[in-house]
C-alpha positions as CSV (number, residue, x, y, z in Angstrom):
1,M,-33.3,-33.0,-139.4
2,D,-34.1,-32.6,-143.3
3,V,-37.0,-31.4,-143.8
4,P,-37.6,-31.0,-147.6
5,E,-40.1,-27.8,-146.9
6,E,-37.5,-26.3,-144.5
7,D,-34.3,-27.5,-145.9
8,G,-31.7,-24.3,-147.1
9,V,-31.3,-23.4,-150.7
10,V,-28.2,-22.3,-152.6
11,F,-28.7,-19.5,-155.0
12,I,-26.2,-18.3,-157.1
13,K,-26.0,-14.6,-159.8
14,R,-25.4,-16.7,-163.2
15,E,-24.1,-14.9,-165.8
16,K,-24.9,-17.9,-168.1
17,E,-27.7,-20.5,-168.9
18,L,-26.4,-23.3,-167.3
19,E,-27.5,-27.7,-167.9
20,L,-29.5,-28.9,-165.3
21,G,-26.6,-31.2,-163.6
22,S,-23.5,-29.6,-164.0
23,F,-21.1,-28.1,-161.7
24,I,-19.8,-24.0,-161.3
25,E,-17.4,-22.7,-158.6
26,C,-19.3,-19.9,-157.1
27,K,-18.4,-18.2,-153.8
28,I,-21.0,-17.2,-151.0
29,T,-21.8,-13.8,-150.3
30,K,-24.2,-13.4,-148.1
31,V,-26.0,-15.9,-145.6
32,S,-29.7,-16.2,-144.7
33,D,-31.7,-17.9,-142.1
34,Y,-31.7,-20.9,-144.2
35,D,-30.5,-20.5,-147.3
36,L,-26.9,-19.4,-149.1
37,I,-26.4,-16.5,-151.9
38,G,-23.8,-16.6,-153.4
39,E,-22.8,-15.3,-157.3
40,M,-20.4,-17.4,-160.6
């Protein structure tokens, strides 16, 4: 179920500073047990 302490997160390597709430395209490059790692 949805548990804030254990829900997954998407970590993104970024090339520039982003504004809060902005949308970007990213490619998922790695997967861990609960999280995704991607890059712009």
